[in-house]
N, CA, C and O atoms as a Maestro MAE file, in Angstrom:
{
 s_m_m2io_version
 :::
 2.0.0
}

f_m_ct {
 s_m_title
 :::
 protein
 m_atom[332] {
  # First column is atom index #
  i_m_mmod_type
  r_m_x_coord
  r_m_y_coord
  r_m_z_coord
  i_m_residue_number
  s_m_chain_name
  s_m_pdb_residue_name
  s_m_pdb_atom_name
  i_m_atomic_number
  :::
  1 25 -15.368 0.780 -3.627 1 A "MET " " N  " 7
  2 3 -14.194 0.257 -2.982 1 A "MET " " CA " 6
  3 2 -13.863 1.157 -1.800 1 A "MET " " C  " 6
  4 15 -13.996 2.379 -1.871 1 A "MET " " O  " 8
  5 25 -13.435 0.535 -0.724 2 A "ARG " " N  " 7
  6 3 -13.056 1.299 0.476 2 A "ARG " " CA " 6
  7 2 -11.537 1.471 0.493 2 A "ARG " " C  " 6
  8 15 -10.783 0.528 0.254 2 A "ARG " " O  " 8
  9 25 -11.116 2.697 0.783 3 A "PHE " " N  " 7
  10 3 -9.700 3.021 0.865 3 A "PHE " " CA " 6
  11 2 -9.351 3.452 2.284 3 A "PHE " " C  " 6
  12 15 -10.154 4.097 2.958 3 A "PHE " " O  " 8
  13 25 -8.159 3.096 2.731 4 A "THR " " N  " 7
  14 3 -7.591 3.611 3.968 4 A "THR " " CA " 6
  15 2 -6.569 4.665 3.589 4 A "THR " " C  " 6
  16 15 -5.730 4.447 2.715 4 A "THR " " O  " 8
  17 25 -6.643 5.806 4.250 5 A "ILE " " N  " 7
  18 3 -5.734 6.911 3.970 5 A "ILE " " CA " 6
  19 2 -4.886 7.161 5.206 5 A "ILE " " C  " 6
  20 15 -5.411 7.454 6.280 5 A "ILE " " O  " 8
  21 25 -3.572 7.045 5.049 6 A "GLU " " N  " 7
  22 3 -2.649 7.427 6.107 6 A "GLU " " CA " 6
  23 2 -2.238 8.864 5.850 6 A "GLU " " C  " 6
  24 15 -1.648 9.173 4.815 6 A "GLU " " O  " 8
  25 25 -2.550 9.738 6.790 7 A "GLN " " N  " 7
  26 3 -2.232 11.157 6.662 7 A "GLN " " CA " 6
  27 2 -1.087 11.486 7.612 7 A "GLN " " C  " 6
  28 15 -1.248 11.415 8.830 7 A "GLN " " O  " 8
  29 25 0.057 11.843 7.063 8 A "ARG " " N  " 7
  30 3 1.248 12.167 7.866 8 A "ARG " " CA " 6
  31 2 1.508 13.665 7.799 8 A "ARG " " C  " 6
  32 15 1.756 14.220 6.728 8 A "ARG " " O  " 8
  33 25 1.447 14.312 8.967 9 A "HIS " " N  " 7
  34 3 1.638 15.761 9.067 9 A "HIS " " CA " 6
  35 2 3.134 16.047 8.976 9 A "HIS " " C  " 6
  36 15 3.908 15.588 9.816 9 A "HIS " " O  " 8
  37 25 3.542 16.804 7.956 10 A "LEU " " N  " 7
  38 3 4.965 17.079 7.736 10 A "LEU " " CA " 6
  39 2 5.421 18.397 8.346 10 A "LEU " " C  " 6
  40 15 6.372 18.433 9.128 10 A "LEU " " O  " 8
  41 25 4.730 19.490 7.981 11 A "THR " " N  " 7
  42 3 5.133 20.809 8.466 11 A "THR " " CA " 6
  43 2 3.902 21.640 8.812 11 A "THR " " C  " 6
  44 15 2.798 21.387 8.330 11 A "THR " " O  " 8
  45 25 4.127 22.643 9.666 12 A "ASP " " N  " 7
  46 3 3.064 23.615 9.904 12 A "ASP " " CA " 6
  47 2 3.114 24.657 8.782 12 A "ASP " " C  " 6
  48 15 3.935 24.541 7.872 12 A "ASP " " O  " 8
  49 25 2.274 25.641 8.835 13 A "MET " " N  " 7
  50 3 2.199 26.626 7.745 13 A "MET " " CA " 6
  51 2 3.439 27.509 7.654 13 A "MET " " C  " 6
  52 15 3.668 28.141 6.623 13 A "MET " " O  " 8
  53 25 4.242 27.563 8.717 14 A "GLU " " N  " 7
  54 3 5.498 28.321 8.669 14 A "GLU " " CA " 6
  55 2 6.649 27.469 8.146 14 A "GLU " " C  " 6
  56 15 7.774 27.955 8.024 14 A "GLU " " O  " 8
  57 25 6.375 26.198 7.835 15 A "GLY " " N  " 7
  58 3 7.403 25.324 7.301 15 A "GLY " " CA " 6
  59 2 8.217 24.576 8.345 15 A "GLY " " C  " 6
  60 15 9.198 23.914 8.008 15 A "GLY " " O  " 8
  61 25 7.821 24.674 9.608 16 A "ARG " " N  " 7
  62 3 8.523 23.966 10.673 16 A "ARG " " CA " 6
  63 2 8.026 22.520 10.748 16 A "ARG " " C  " 6
  64 15 6.820 22.288 10.653 16 A "ARG " " O  " 8
  65 25 8.921 21.546 10.915 17 A "PRO " " N  " 7
  66 3 8.509 20.146 11.027 17 A "PRO " " CA " 6
  67 2 7.636 19.909 12.250 17 A "PRO " " C  " 6
  68 15 7.778 20.593 13.263 17 A "PRO " " O  " 8
  69 25 6.742 18.950 12.155 18 A "VAL " " N  " 7
  70 3 5.849 18.609 13.256 18 A "VAL " " CA " 6
  71 2 6.217 17.275 13.888 18 A "VAL " " C  " 6
  72 15 5.346 16.591 14.425 18 A "VAL " " O  " 8
  73 25 7.475 16.896 13.837 19 A "ALA " " N  " 7
  74 3 7.927 15.614 14.394 19 A "ALA " " CA " 6
  75 2 7.645 15.555 15.889 19 A "ALA " " C  " 6
  76 15 7.766 16.552 16.601 19 A "ALA " " O  " 8
  77 25 7.266 14.364 16.350 20 A "GLY " " N  " 7
  78 3 7.044 14.148 17.767 20 A "GLY " " CA " 6
  79 2 5.648 14.475 18.256 20 A "GLY " " C  " 6
  80 15 5.318 14.181 19.405 20 A "GLY " " O  " 8
  81 25 4.834 15.065 17.433 21 A "VAL " " N  " 7
  82 3 3.463 15.375 17.831 21 A "VAL " " CA " 6
  83 2 2.635 14.100 17.746 21 A "VAL " " C  " 6
  84 15 2.701 13.384 16.747 21 A "VAL " " O  " 8
  85 25 1.857 13.812 18.781 22 A "GLU " " N  " 7
  86 3 1.074 12.575 18.813 22 A "GLU " " CA " 6
  87 2 0.084 12.476 17.659 22 A "GLU " " C  " 6
  88 15 -0.247 11.371 17.230 22 A "GLU " " O  " 8
  89 25 -0.383 13.583 17.159 23 A "THR " " N  " 7
  90 3 -1.352 13.561 16.053 23 A "THR " " CA " 6
  91 2 -0.680 13.703 14.701 23 A "THR " " C  " 6
  92 15 -1.338 14.048 13.720 23 A "THR " " O  " 8
  93 25 0.638 13.438 14.629 24 A "ALA " " N  " 7
  94 3 1.356 13.596 13.368 24 A "ALA " " CA " 6
  95 2 0.893 12.584 12.323 24 A "ALA " " C  " 6
  96 15 1.041 12.838 11.128 24 A "ALA " " O  " 8
  97 25 0.336 11.442 12.739 25 A "VAL " " N  " 7
  98 3 -0.190 10.449 11.803 25 A "VAL " " CA " 6
  99 2 -1.631 10.132 12.166 25 A "VAL " " C  " 6
  100 15 -1.937 9.812 13.315 25 A "VAL " " O  " 8
  101 25 -2.514 10.225 11.177 26 A "GLU " " N  " 7
  102 3 -3.928 9.903 11.352 26 A "GLU " " CA " 6
  103 2 -4.341 8.960 10.240 26 A "GLU " " C  " 6
  104 15 -3.753 8.962 9.158 26 A "GLU " " O  " 8
  105 25 -5.362 8.149 10.513 27 A "PHE " " N  " 7
  106 3 -5.894 7.236 9.509 27 A "PHE " " CA " 6
  107 2 -7.361 7.553 9.272 27 A "PHE " " C  " 6
  108 15 -8.114 7.821 10.209 27 A "PHE " " O  " 8
  109 25 -7.754 7.518 8.003 28 A "HIS " " N  " 7
  110 3 -9.128 7.799 7.601 28 A "HIS " " CA " 6
  111 2 -9.577 6.713 6.621 28 A "HIS " " C  " 6
  112 15 -8.745 6.047 6.005 28 A "HIS " " O  " 8
  113 25 -10.882 6.538 6.481 29 A "ASN " " N  " 7
  114 3 -11.454 5.629 5.490 29 A "ASN " " CA " 6
  115 2 -12.346 6.408 4.552 29 A "ASN " " C  " 6
  116 15 -12.957 7.404 4.938 29 A "ASN " " O  " 8
  117 25 -12.416 5.946 3.312 30 A "LEU " " N  " 7
  118 3 -13.193 6.647 2.292 30 A "LEU " " CA " 6
  119 2 -13.673 5.623 1.266 30 A "LEU " " C  " 6
  120 15 -12.913 4.739 0.871 30 A "LEU " " O  " 8
  121 25 -14.914 5.735 0.840 31 A "ASP " " N  " 7
  122 3 -15.452 4.893 -0.227 31 A "ASP " " CA " 6
  123 2 -15.422 5.662 -1.538 31 A "ASP " " C  " 6
  124 15 -15.887 6.799 -1.610 31 A "ASP " " O  " 8
  125 25 -14.868 5.030 -2.583 32 A "ALA " " N  " 7
  126 3 -14.799 5.659 -3.906 32 A "ALA " " CA " 6
  127 2 -14.705 4.561 -4.959 32 A "ALA " " C  " 6
  128 15 -14.343 3.425 -4.651 32 A "ALA " " O  " 8
  129 25 -15.033 4.909 -6.205 33 A "GLU " " N  " 7
  130 3 -14.992 3.957 -7.307 33 A "GLU " " CA " 6
  131 2 -13.572 3.641 -7.743 33 A "GLU " " C  " 6
  132 15 -13.255 2.486 -8.026 33 A "GLU " " O  " 8
  133 25 -12.711 4.657 -7.802 34 A "THR " " N  " 7
  134 3 -11.339 4.490 -8.290 34 A "THR " " CA " 6
  135 2 -10.386 5.239 -7.368 34 A "THR " " C  " 6
  136 15 -10.809 6.005 -6.503 34 A "THR " " O  " 8
  137 25 -9.095 5.006 -7.567 35 A "ILE " " N  " 7
  138 3 -8.094 5.719 -6.775 35 A "ILE " " CA " 6
  139 2 -8.132 7.220 -7.095 35 A "ILE " " C  " 6
  140 15 -7.933 8.048 -6.205 35 A "ILE " " O  " 8
  141 25 -8.384 7.568 -8.352 36 A "ASP " " N  " 7
  142 3 -8.497 8.988 -8.723 36 A "ASP " " CA " 6
  143 2 -9.659 9.650 -8.000 36 A "ASP " " C  " 6
  144 15 -9.538 10.777 -7.521 36 A "ASP " " O  " 8
  145 25 -10.800 8.942 -7.920 37 A "ASP " " N  " 7
  146 3 -11.955 9.479 -7.204 37 A "ASP " " CA " 6
  147 2 -11.650 9.631 -5.721 37 A "ASP " " C  " 6
  148 15 -12.045 10.622 -5.106 37 A "ASP " " O  " 8
  149 25 -10.956 8.666 -5.143 38 A "ALA " " N  " 7
  150 3 -10.625 8.721 -3.714 38 A "ALA " " CA " 6
  151 2 -9.756 9.936 -3.407 38 A "ALA " " C  " 6
  152 15 -10.022 10.666 -2.452 38 A "ALA " " O  " 8
  153 25 -8.727 10.153 -4.208 39 A "VAL " " N  " 7
  154 3 -7.850 11.308 -4.003 39 A "VAL " " CA " 6
  155 2 -8.646 12.602 -4.165 39 A "VAL " " C  " 6
  156 15 -8.549 13.506 -3.335 39 A "VAL " " O  " 8
  157 25 -9.431 12.684 -5.236 40 A "GLY " " N  " 7
  158 3 -10.225 13.890 -5.485 40 A "GLY " " CA " 6
  159 2 -11.211 14.196 -4.370 40 A "GLY " " C  " 6
  160 15 -11.334 15.347 -3.950 40 A "GLY " " O  " 8
  161 25 -11.914 13.179 -3.885 41 A "LEU " " N  " 7
  162 3 -12.886 13.374 -2.802 41 A "LEU " " CA " 6
  163 2 -12.206 13.815 -1.513 41 A "LEU " " C  " 6
  164 15 -12.693 14.712 -0.824 41 A "LEU " " O  " 8
  165 25 -11.084 13.185 -1.189 42 A "TYR " " N  " 7
  166 3 -10.395 13.541 0.050 42 A "TYR " " CA " 6
  167 2 -9.892 14.985 0.014 42 A "TYR " " C  " 6
  168 15 -10.026 15.727 0.987 42 A "TYR " " O  " 8
  169 25 -9.318 15.363 -1.115 43 A "VAL " " N  " 7
  170 3 -8.800 16.719 -1.267 43 A "VAL " " CA " 6
  171 2 -9.947 17.735 -1.222 43 A "VAL " " C  " 6
  172 15 -9.850 18.759 -0.546 43 A "VAL " " O  " 8
  173 25 -11.018 17.449 -1.939 44 A "LEU " " N  " 7
  174 3 -12.169 18.355 -1.979 44 A "LEU " " CA " 6
  175 2 -12.810 18.492 -0.600 44 A "LEU " " C  " 6
  176 15 -13.075 19.607 -0.151 44 A "LEU " " O  " 8
  177 25 -13.062 17.366 0.077 45 A "ASN " " N  " 7
  178 3 -13.720 17.397 1.388 45 A "ASN " " CA " 6
  179 2 -12.853 18.029 2.465 45 A "ASN " " C  " 6
  180 15 -13.376 18.584 3.431 45 A "ASN " " O  " 8
  181 25 -11.526 17.952 2.312 46 A "GLY " " N  " 7
  182 3 -10.624 18.504 3.317 46 A "GLY " " CA " 6
  183 2 -10.206 19.930 3.053 46 A "GLY " " C  " 6
  184 15 -9.446 20.506 3.832 46 A "GLY " " O  " 8
  185 25 -10.690 20.517 1.959 47 A "GLY " " N  " 7
  186 3 -10.296 21.881 1.635 47 A "GLY " " CA " 6
  187 2 -8.808 21.995 1.379 47 A "GLY " " C  " 6
  188 15 -8.175 22.968 1.787 47 A "GLY " " O  " 8
  189 25 -8.245 20.997 0.699 48 A "ALA " " N  " 7
  190 3 -6.803 20.927 0.503 48 A "ALA " " CA " 6
  191 2 -6.416 21.270 -0.930 48 A "ALA " " C  " 6
  192 15 -7.262 21.393 -1.816 48 A "ALA " " O  " 8
  193 25 -5.121 21.419 -1.123 49 A "GLU " " N  " 7
  194 3 -4.536 21.705 -2.431 49 A "GLU " " CA " 6
  195 2 -3.429 20.680 -2.663 49 A "GLU " " C  " 6
  196 15 -2.589 20.466 -1.790 49 A "GLU " " O  " 8
  197 25 -3.425 20.044 -3.840 50 A "ILE " " N  " 7
  198 3 -2.389 19.068 -4.162 50 A "ILE " " CA " 6
  199 2 -1.104 19.800 -4.522 50 A "ILE " " C  " 6
  200 15 -1.120 20.755 -5.298 50 A "ILE " " O  " 8
  201 25 0.015 19.342 -3.948 51 A "LEU " " N  " 7
  202 3 1.333 19.872 -4.263 51 A "LEU " " CA " 6
  203 2 2.057 18.830 -5.100 51 A "LEU " " C  " 6
  204 15 2.242 17.700 -4.649 51 A "LEU " " O  " 8
  205 25 2.462 19.182 -6.287 52 A "GLY " " N  " 7
  206 3 3.161 18.223 -7.150 52 A "GLY " " CA " 6
  207 2 2.206 17.278 -7.845 52 A "GLY " " C  " 6
  208 15 1.089 17.653 -8.202 52 A "GLY " " O  " 8
  209 25 2.658 16.035 -8.037 53 A "ASN " " N  " 7
  210 3 1.882 15.033 -8.758 53 A "ASN " " CA " 6
  211 2 1.358 13.954 -7.823 53 A "ASN " " C  " 6
  212 15 1.912 13.714 -6.749 53 A "ASN " " O  " 8
  213 25 0.291 13.317 -8.249 54 A "VAL " " N  " 7
  214 3 -0.219 12.140 -7.562 54 A "VAL " " CA " 6
  215 2 0.557 10.944 -8.108 54 A "VAL " " C  " 6
  216 15 0.517 10.672 -9.308 54 A "VAL " " O  " 8
  217 25 1.258 10.235 -7.238 55 A "LEU " " N  " 7
  218 3 2.010 9.054 -7.657 55 A "LEU " " CA " 6
  219 2 1.120 7.833 -7.483 55 A "LEU " " C  " 6
  220 15 0.748 7.480 -6.364 55 A "LEU " " O  " 8
  221 25 0.778 7.185 -8.606 56 A "LYS " " N  " 7
  222 3 -0.097 6.015 -8.554 56 A "LYS " " CA " 6
  223 2 0.737 4.755 -8.727 56 A "LYS " " C  " 6
  224 15 1.698 4.723 -9.495 56 A "LYS " " O  " 8
  225 25 0.344 3.714 -7.989 57 A "PHE " " N  " 7
  226 3 1.027 2.430 -8.017 57 A "PHE " " CA " 6
  227 2 0.018 1.332 -8.326 57 A "PHE " " C  " 6
  228 15 -1.183 1.530 -8.142 57 A "PHE " " O  " 8
  229 25 0.489 0.177 -8.794 58 A "PRO " " N  " 7
  230 3 -0.429 -0.936 -9.059 58 A "PRO " " CA " 6
  231 2 -1.199 -1.328 -7.803 58 A "PRO " " C  " 6
  232 15 -0.721 -1.151 -6.683 58 A "PRO " " O  " 8
  233 25 -2.377 -1.852 -8.007 59 A "GLY " " N  " 7
  234 3 -3.170 -2.310 -6.871 59 A "GLY " " CA " 6
  235 2 -3.962 -1.223 -6.193 59 A "GLY " " C  " 6
  236 15 -4.219 -1.310 -4.993 59 A "GLY " " O  " 8
  237 25 -4.363 -0.183 -6.937 60 A "PHE " " N  " 7
  238 3 -5.198 0.902 -6.396 60 A "PHE " " CA " 6
  239 2 -4.528 1.611 -5.232 60 A "PHE " " C  " 6
  240 15 -5.165 1.858 -4.208 60 A "PHE " " O  " 8
  241 25 -3.249 1.942 -5.377 61 A "GLN " " N  " 7
  242 3 -2.522 2.671 -4.345 61 A "GLN " " CA " 6
  243 2 -2.009 3.989 -4.914 61 A "GLN " " C  " 6
  244 15 -1.747 4.107 -6.111 61 A "GLN " " O  " 8
  245 25 -1.873 4.978 -4.031 62 A "ALA " " N  " 7
  246 3 -1.366 6.276 -4.460 62 A "ALA " " CA " 6
  247 2 -0.735 7.000 -3.281 62 A "ALA " " C  " 6
  248 15 -1.057 6.742 -2.121 62 A "ALA " " O  " 8
  249 25 0.175 7.917 -3.612 63 A "VAL " " N  " 7
  250 3 0.796 8.808 -2.619 63 A "VAL " " CA " 6
  251 2 0.703 10.216 -3.180 63 A "VAL " " C  " 6
  252 15 0.962 10.445 -4.362 63 A "VAL " " O  " 8
  253 25 0.331 11.155 -2.321 64 A "VAL " " N  " 7
  254 3 0.185 12.553 -2.740 64 A "VAL " " CA " 6
  255 2 0.551 13.461 -1.571 64 A "VAL " " C  " 6
  256 15 0.327 13.113 -0.412 64 A "VAL " " O  " 8
  257 25 1.113 14.619 -1.880 65 A "THR " " N  " 7
  258 3 1.401 15.637 -0.870 65 A "THR " " CA " 6
  259 2 0.379 16.751 -1.034 65 A "THR " " C  " 6
  260 15 0.114 17.205 -2.147 65 A "THR " " O  " 8
  261 25 -0.190 17.187 0.080 66 A "ILE " " N  " 7
  262 3 -1.224 18.223 0.042 66 A "ILE " " CA " 6
  263 2 -0.902 19.334 1.035 66 A "ILE " " C  " 6
  264 15 -0.108 19.162 1.961 66 A "ILE " " O  " 8
  265 25 -1.545 20.481 0.813 67 A "ARG " " N  " 7
  266 3 -1.469 21.603 1.756 67 A "ARG " " CA " 6
  267 2 -2.882 21.875 2.232 67 A "ARG " " C  " 6
  268 15 -3.810 21.998 1.432 67 A "ARG " " O  " 8
  269 25 -3.036 21.966 3.549 68 A "LYS " " N  " 7
  270 3 -4.289 22.343 4.201 68 A "LYS " " CA " 6
  271 2 -4.014 23.607 5.019 68 A "LYS " " C  " 6
  272 15 -2.857 24.000 5.164 68 A "LYS " " O  " 8
  273 25 -5.046 24.241 5.549 69 A "PRO " " N  " 7
  274 3 -4.812 25.410 6.403 69 A "PRO " " CA " 6
  275 2 -3.910 25.114 7.609 69 A "PRO " " C  " 6
  276 15 -3.264 26.017 8.141 69 A "PRO " " O  " 8
  277 25 -3.873 23.853 8.032 70 A "SER " " N  " 7
  278 3 -3.076 23.494 9.212 70 A "SER " " CA " 6
  279 2 -1.649 23.044 8.882 70 A "SER " " C  " 6
  280 15 -0.866 22.793 9.798 70 A "SER " " O  " 8
  281 25 -1.293 22.938 7.596 71 A "GLY " " N  " 7
  282 3 0.064 22.565 7.243 71 A "GLY " " CA " 6
  283 2 0.144 21.699 6.000 71 A "GLY " " C  " 6
  284 15 -0.801 21.619 5.214 71 A "GLY " " O  " 8
  285 25 1.300 21.047 5.835 72 A "VAL " " N  " 7
  286 3 1.562 20.187 4.682 72 A "VAL " " CA " 6
  287 2 1.544 18.733 5.146 72 A "VAL " " C  " 6
  288 15 2.070 18.402 6.208 72 A "VAL " " O  " 8
  289 25 0.935 17.876 4.340 73 A "TYR " " N  " 7
  290 3 0.742 16.476 4.691 73 A "TYR " " CA " 6
  291 2 1.107 15.584 3.511 73 A "TYR " " C  " 6
  292 15 1.007 15.994 2.354 73 A "TYR " " O  " 8
  293 25 1.532 14.356 3.816 74 A "THR " " N  " 7
  294 3 1.652 13.315 2.800 74 A "THR " " CA " 6
  295 2 0.538 12.323 3.065 74 A "THR " " C  " 6
  296 15 0.313 11.914 4.204 74 A "THR " " O  " 8
  297 25 -0.161 11.937 2.000 75 A "LEU " " N  " 7
  298 3 -1.245 10.960 2.099 75 A "LEU " " CA " 6
  299 2 -0.851 9.706 1.349 75 A "LEU " " C  " 6
  300 15 -0.311 9.779 0.245 75 A "LEU " " O  " 8
  301 25 -1.120 8.550 1.950 76 A "GLN " " N  " 7
  302 3 -0.932 7.283 1.258 76 A "GLN " " CA " 6
  303 2 -2.282 6.574 1.238 76 A "GLN " " C  " 6
  304 15 -2.873 6.297 2.282 76 A "GLN " " O  " 8
  305 25 -2.753 6.288 0.032 77 A "PHE " " N  " 7
  306 3 -4.030 5.624 -0.188 77 A "PHE " " CA " 6
  307 2 -3.782 4.145 -0.485 77 A "PHE " " C  " 6
  308 15 -2.997 3.807 -1.372 77 A "PHE " " O  " 8
  309 25 -4.454 3.268 0.257 78 A "THR " " N  " 7
  310 3 -4.371 1.828 0.004 78 A "THR " " CA " 6
  311 2 -5.773 1.232 0.118 78 A "THR " " C  " 6
  312 15 -6.599 1.737 0.878 78 A "THR " " O  " 8
  313 25 -6.047 0.165 -0.630 79 A "PRO " " N  " 7
  314 3 -7.353 -0.478 -0.503 79 A "PRO " " CA " 6
  315 2 -7.496 -1.076 0.889 79 A "PRO " " C  " 6
  316 15 -6.551 -1.646 1.435 79 A "PRO " " O  " 8
  317 25 -8.688 -0.939 1.453 80 A "ALA " " N  " 7
  318 3 -8.985 -1.524 2.766 80 A "ALA " " CA " 6
  319 2 -9.650 -2.873 2.542 80 A "ALA " " C  " 6
  320 15 -10.228 -3.120 1.484 80 A "ALA " " O  " 8
  321 25 -9.568 -3.730 3.524 81 A "SER " " N  " 7
  322 3 -10.237 -5.027 3.408 81 A "SER " " CA " 6
  323 2 -11.747 -4.804 3.386 81 A "SER " " C  " 6
  324 15 -12.256 -3.852 3.978 81 A "SER " " O  " 8
  325 25 -12.433 -5.672 2.712 82 A "GLN " " N  " 7
  326 3 -13.896 -5.558 2.552 82 A "GLN " " CA " 6
  327 2 -14.641 -6.352 3.603 82 A "GLN " " C  " 6
  328 15 -15.767 -6.783 3.353 82 A "GLN " " O  " 8
  329 25 -14.052 -6.562 4.780 83 A "VAL " " N  " 7
  330 3 -14.668 -7.371 5.837 83 A "VAL " " CA " 6
  331 2 -15.782 -6.614 6.487 83 A "VAL " " C  " 6
  332 15 -16.426 -7.127 7.402 83 A "VAL " " O  " 8
  :::
 }
 m_bond[331] {
  # First column is bond index #
  i_m_from
  i_m_to
  i_m_order
  :::
  1 1 2 1
  2 2 3 1
  3 3 4 2
  4 3 5 1
  5 5 6 1
  6 6 7 1
  7 7 8 2
  8 7 9 1
  9 9 10 1
  10 10 11 1
  11 11 12 2
  12 11 13 1
  13 13 14 1
  14 14 15 1
  15 15 16 2
  16 15 17 1
  17 17 18 1
  18 18 19 1
  19 19 20 2
  20 19 21 1
  21 21 22 1
  22 22 23 1
  23 23 24 2
  24 23 25 1
  25 25 26 1
  26 26 27 1
  27 27 28 2
  28 27 29 1
  29 29 30 1
  30 30 31 1
  31 31 32 2
  32 31 33 1
  33 33 34 1
  34 34 35 1
  35 35 36 2
  36 35 37 1
  37 37 38 1
  38 38 39 1
  39 39 40 2
  40 39 41 1
  41 41 42 1
  42 42 43 1
  43 43 44 2
  44 43 45 1
  45 45 46 1
  46 46 47 1
  47 47 48 2
  48 47 49 1
  49 49 50 1
  50 50 51 1
  51 51 52 2
  52 51 53 1
  53 53 54 1
  54 54 55 1
  55 55 56 2
  56 55 57 1
  57 57 58 1
  58 58 59 1
  59 59 60 2
  60 59 61 1
  61 61 62 1
  62 62 63 1
  63 63 64 2
  64 63 65 1
  65 65 66 1
  66 66 67 1
  67 67 68 2
  68 67 69 1
  69 69 70 1
  70 70 71 1
  71 71 72 2
  72 71 73 1
  73 73 74 1
  74 74 75 1
  75 75 76 2
  76 75 77 1
  77 77 78 1
  78 78 79 1
  79 79 80 2
  80 79 81 1
  81 81 82 1
  82 82 83 1
  83 83 84 2
  84 83 85 1
  85 85 86 1
  86 86 87 1
  87 87 88 2
  88 87 89 1
  89 89 90 1
  90 90 91 1
  91 91 92 2
  92 91 93 1
  93 93 94 1
  94 94 95 1
  95 95 96 2
  96 95 97 1
  97 97 98 1
  98 98 99 1
  99 99 100 2
  100 99 101 1
  101 101 102 1
  102 102 103 1
  103 103 104 2
  104 103 105 1
  105 105 106 1
  106 106 107 1
  107 107 108 2
  108 107 109 1
  109 109 110 1
  110 110 111 1
  111 111 112 2
  112 111 113 1
  113 113 114 1
  114 114 115 1
  115 115 116 2
  116 115 117 1
  117 117 118 1
  118 118 119 1
  119 119 120 2
  120 119 121 1
  121 121 122 1
  122 122 123 1
  123 123 124 2
  124 123 125 1
  125 125 126 1
  126 126 127 1
  127 127 128 2
  128 127 129 1
  129 129 130 1
  130 130 131 1
  131 131 132 2
  132 131 133 1
  133 133 134 1
  134 134 135 1
  135 135 136 2
  136 135 137 1
  137 137 138 1
  138 138 139 1
  139 139 140 2
  140 139 141 1
  141 141 142 1
  142 142 143 1
  143 143 144 2
  144 143 145 1
  145 145 146 1
  146 146 147 1
  147 147 148 2
  148 147 149 1
  149 149 150 1
  150 150 151 1
  151 151 152 2
  152 151 153 1
  153 153 154 1
  154 154 155 1
  155 155 156 2
  156 155 157 1
  157 157 158 1
  158 158 159 1
  159 159 160 2
  160 159 161 1
  161 161 162 1
  162 162 163 1
  163 163 164 2
  164 163 165 1
  165 165 166 1
  166 166 167 1
  167 167 168 2
  168 167 169 1
  169 169 170 1
  170 170 171 1
  171 171 172 2
  172 171 173 1
  173 173 174 1
  174 174 175 1
  175 175 176 2
  176 175 177 1
  177 177 178 1
  178 178 179 1
  179 179 180 2
  180 179 181 1
  181 181 182 1
  182 182 183 1
  183 183 184 2
  184 183 185 1
  185 185 186 1
  186 186 187 1
  187 187 188 2
  188 187 189 1
  189 189 190 1
  190 190 191 1
  191 191 192 2
  192 191 193 1
  193 193 194 1
  194 194 195 1
  195 195 196 2
  196 195 197 1
  197 197 198 1
  198 198 199 1
  199 199 200 2
  200 199 201 1
  201 201 202 1
  202 202 203 1
  203 203 204 2
  204 203 205 1
  205 205 206 1
  206 206 207 1
  207 207 208 2
  208 207 209 1
  209 209 210 1
  210 210 211 1
  211 211 212 2
  212 211 213 1
  213 213 214 1
  214 214 215 1
  215 215 216 2
  216 215 217 1
  217 217 218 1
  218 218 219 1
  219 219 220 2
  220 219 221 1
  221 221 222 1
  222 222 223 1
  223 223 224 2
  224 223 225 1
  225 225 226 1
  226 226 227 1
  227 227 228 2
  228 227 229 1
  229 229 230 1
  230 230 231 1
  231 231 232 2
  232 231 233 1
  233 233 234 1
  234 234 235 1
  235 235 236 2
  236 235 237 1
  237 237 238 1
  238 238 239 1
  239 239 240 2
  240 239 241 1
  241 241 242 1
  242 242 243 1
  243 243 244 2
  244 243 245 1
  245 245 246 1
  246 246 247 1
  247 247 248 2
  248 247 249 1
  249 249 250 1
  250 250 251 1
  251 251 252 2
  252 251 253 1
  253 253 254 1
  254 254 255 1
  255 255 256 2
  256 255 257 1
  257 257 258 1
  258 258 259 1
  259 259 260 2
  260 259 261 1
  261 261 262 1
  262 262 263 1
  263 263 264 2
  264 263 265 1
  265 265 266 1
  266 266 267 1
  267 267 268 2
  268 267 269 1
  269 269 270 1
  270 270 271 1
  271 271 272 2
  272 271 273 1
  273 273 274 1
  274 274 275 1
  275 275 276 2
  276 275 277 1
  277 277 278 1
  278 278 279 1
  279 279 280 2
  280 279 281 1
  281 281 282 1
  282 282 283 1
  283 283 284 2
  284 283 285 1
  285 285 286 1
  286 286 287 1
  287 287 288 2
  288 287 289 1
  289 289 290 1
  290 290 291 1
  291 291 292 2
  292 291 293 1
  293 293 294 1
  294 294 295 1
  295 295 296 2
  296 295 297 1
  297 297 298 1
  298 298 299 1
  299 299 300 2
  300 299 301 1
  301 301 302 1
  302 302 303 1
  303 303 304 2
  304 303 305 1
  305 305 306 1
  306 306 307 1
  307 307 308 2
  308 307 309 1
  309 309 310 1
  310 310 311 1
  311 311 312 2
  312 311 313 1
  313 313 314 1
  314 314 315 1
  315 315 316 2
  316 315 317 1
  317 317 318 1
  318 318 319 1
  319 319 320 2
  320 319 321 1
  321 321 322 1
  322 322 323 1
  323 323 324 2
  324 323 325 1
  325 325 326 1
  326 326 327 1
  327 327 328 2
  328 327 329 1
  329 329 330 1
  330 330 331 1
  331 331 332 2
  :::
 }
}
């Protein structure tokens, strides 16, 4: 299954908000068997650390907050169309 990941940059490593930055929102695609696999692969490949819990929703969707060397991000995973 293909997932689309919306990555929203929240803060830099000093905790300052990154509002107004053109790259504050990025979109990525990832192929995985399940939503758990998608989250795990994205975190592993990005060298990130999960903060808190992964919130899972019906329909193979999830929201998670992560920390990377460049700051803190919120990720939203949704199924992508199979076109």
